[in-house]
C-alpha positions as CSV (number, residue, x, y, z in Angstrom):
1,X,89.9,137.9,98.8
2,X,91.0,136.7,102.5
3,X,94.5,137.1,104.1
4,X,96.2,133.9,103.9
5,X,96.1,131.2,106.0
6,X,99.0,131.4,109.0
7,X,99.6,127.6,108.8
8,X,99.7,128.1,104.8
9,X,101.8,130.6,105.2
10,X,104.3,128.9,107.5
11,X,104.9,125.9,105.2
12,X,105.5,128.3,102.3
13,X,108.2,129.8,104.4
14,X,109.4,126.6,105.8
15,X,109.7,125.3,102.3
16,X,111.2,128.0,100.8
17,X,113.9,128.4,103.5
18,X,114.6,124.6,103.0
19,X,114.6,125.0,98.9
20,X,112.1,122.5,98.8
21,X,109.0,122.1,95.8
22,X,105.6,120.9,97.2
23,X,102.6,119.0,95.3
24,X,99.6,117.8,96.5
25,X,97.6,114.6,95.4
26,X,93.9,115.4,96.7
27,X,90.9,113.6,96.6
28,X,88.5,114.6,99.9
29,X,90.1,118.2,100.0
30,X,89.3,118.4,95.7
31,X,92.0,120.9,95.3
32,X,91.2,123.0,98.6
33,X,95.0,122.3,100.2
34,X,96.5,123.4,96.7
35,X,94.3,126.3,96.8
36,X,95.0,127.3,100.2
37,X,99.1,127.2,99.6
38,X,98.4,129.4,96.5
39,X,97.1,131.9,98.8
40,X,100.1,132.9,100.3
41,X,102.2,135.7,98.3
42,X,105.5,133.9,96.7
43,X,103.7,130.5,96.9
44,X,105.0,129.9,93.4
45,X,108.3,129.5,94.6
46,X,107.2,126.1,96.2
47,X,104.1,125.1,94.8
48,X,104.5,123.2,91.8
49,X,101.4,121.6,91.1
50,X,98.0,119.7,92.2
51,X,96.1,116.3,91.3
52,X,92.7,116.3,91.7
53,X,92.1,112.6,91.8
54,X,88.5,112.4,93.5
55,X,87.5,109.1,91.3
56,X,89.6,105.7,91.6
57,X,90.4,105.3,87.9
58,X,91.8,108.9,88.3
59,X,93.8,108.0,91.5
60,X,95.4,104.8,89.2
61,X,96.1,107.0,86.2
62,X,97.3,110.4,87.3
63,X,99.1,109.7,90.9
64,X,99.8,105.8,90.2
65,X,98.0,104.6,93.0
66,X,98.6,100.7,92.4
67,X,95.9,98.1,92.8
68,X,97.9,96.6,96.1
69,X,97.2,100.1,98.0
70,X,93.1,100.4,96.9
71,X,93.0,96.9,98.2
72,X,93.2,98.3,101.6
73,X,90.3,100.6,100.5
74,X,90.3,104.1,99.2
75,X,90.6,105.9,102.5
76,X,93.6,104.0,103.6
77,X,97.3,104.7,104.7
78,X,98.4,102.9,101.5
79,X,96.1,104.9,99.4
80,X,97.0,108.6,101.0
81,X,101.0,107.3,101.1
82,X,100.8,106.5,97.4
83,X,98.8,110.0,96.6
84,X,101.6,111.7,98.2
85,X,104.3,110.0,96.6
86,X,102.7,110.0,92.7
87,X,101.7,113.9,93.1
88,X,105.5,114.6,93.9
89,X,106.5,112.2,91.0
90,X,104.1,113.5,88.8
91,X,104.9,117.1,89.1
92,X,108.7,116.7,89.8
93,X,108.6,118.6,93.3
94,X,110.5,117.4,96.4
95,X,107.6,116.8,98.9
96,X,104.6,115.2,98.0
97,X,101.0,115.5,100.0
98,X,98.3,113.3,99.5
99,X,94.6,113.5,101.0
100,X,91.8,111.0,100.8
101,X,88.7,110.4,103.3
102,X,84.9,110.9,103.6
103,X,83.6,114.1,103.8
104,X,80.1,113.1,103.8
105,X,77.2,113.4,103.7
106,X,77.3,110.0,103.5
107,X,79.9,107.0,104.9
108,X,81.8,105.3,101.9
109,X,83.3,102.0,101.6
110,X,82.1,101.3,105.3
111,X,84.2,104.1,106.4
112,X,82.6,107.1,108.8
113,X,81.8,110.5,107.7
114,X,85.2,112.7,109.4
115,X,87.5,109.5,108.9
116,X,90.4,111.0,107.0
117,X,94.0,109.8,105.9
118,X,96.9,111.9,104.6
119,X,100.4,111.5,104.3
120,X,103.4,113.3,103.1
121,X,106.7,112.2,101.8
122,X,110.4,114.2,101.5
123,X,113.7,114.0,101.3
124,X,114.8,110.7,103.6
125,X,111.2,111.2,105.5
126,X,107.6,109.9,105.1
127,X,104.7,110.4,107.8
128,X,101.1,109.2,107.6
129,X,98.1,110.4,110.2
130,X,94.7,108.6,110.3
131,X,92.2,111.5,111.4
132,X,88.6,111.3,112.6
133,X,87.1,114.7,112.3
134,X,83.5,116.0,113.6
135,X,81.6,118.5,111.4
136,X,80.0,118.2,108.2
137,X,81.8,118.5,104.6
138,X,83.2,121.9,104.7
139,X,84.7,121.6,108.3
140,X,86.1,117.9,107.1
141,X,87.8,119.4,104.4
142,X,88.9,122.4,106.0
143,X,90.2,120.5,109.0
144,X,92.0,118.1,106.7
145,X,93.7,121.2,104.7
146,X,95.2,122.2,108.4
147,X,96.2,119.0,109.6
148,X,98.4,118.4,106.2
149,X,99.6,122.1,106.4
150,X,100.9,121.4,110.0
151,X,102.2,118.1,109.4
152,X,104.4,119.0,106.5
153,X,105.4,122.2,108.3
154,X,106.9,120.2,111.3
155,X,108.7,117.7,109.0
156,X,110.2,120.6,107.2
157,X,111.4,122.5,110.1
158,X,112.4,119.3,112.2
159,X,114.7,118.3,109.0
160,X,115.9,121.7,109.0
161,X,116.6,121.7,112.8
162,X,118.6,118.2,112.2
163,X,115.6,116.5,114.0
164,X,115.7,113.0,113.0
165,X,112.3,113.0,110.3
166,X,109.5,110.3,110.9
167,X,110.1,107.5,108.8
168,X,107.1,105.6,109.6
């Protein structure tokens, strides 16, 4: 077993200090985000659960991703946001994180390898970001996890510091 990821450790500490719980709705990362958070000692105080929704029908059934979001394409802001909100709702967490994209080896639905949307929502805020990541499957998945951890930690820390959170 390796030592816990620094960004995951920061996320767990920030959420624990803020009294927030977290859920993940993952496609492109296939559970790697939740697994990375779970490596942190004490993660059970914040990590409520994860839904790995690789296929569209699972996104609809388990994360309540509406057809209107899917109309934008599986790799889209609308789907990532719906996955984040659906994960939080499904496991009764304060913060939801969604990740959808193309890890490769081939493009998908007209999106190139490395095209990823991540999104998160929490009390009074939501954020989303489109990533264009280099590398193969493993690199794209690992970079996506790191981007999710950094994005959510920044939001939680900003919320705690009284900085107006993003409401994109």
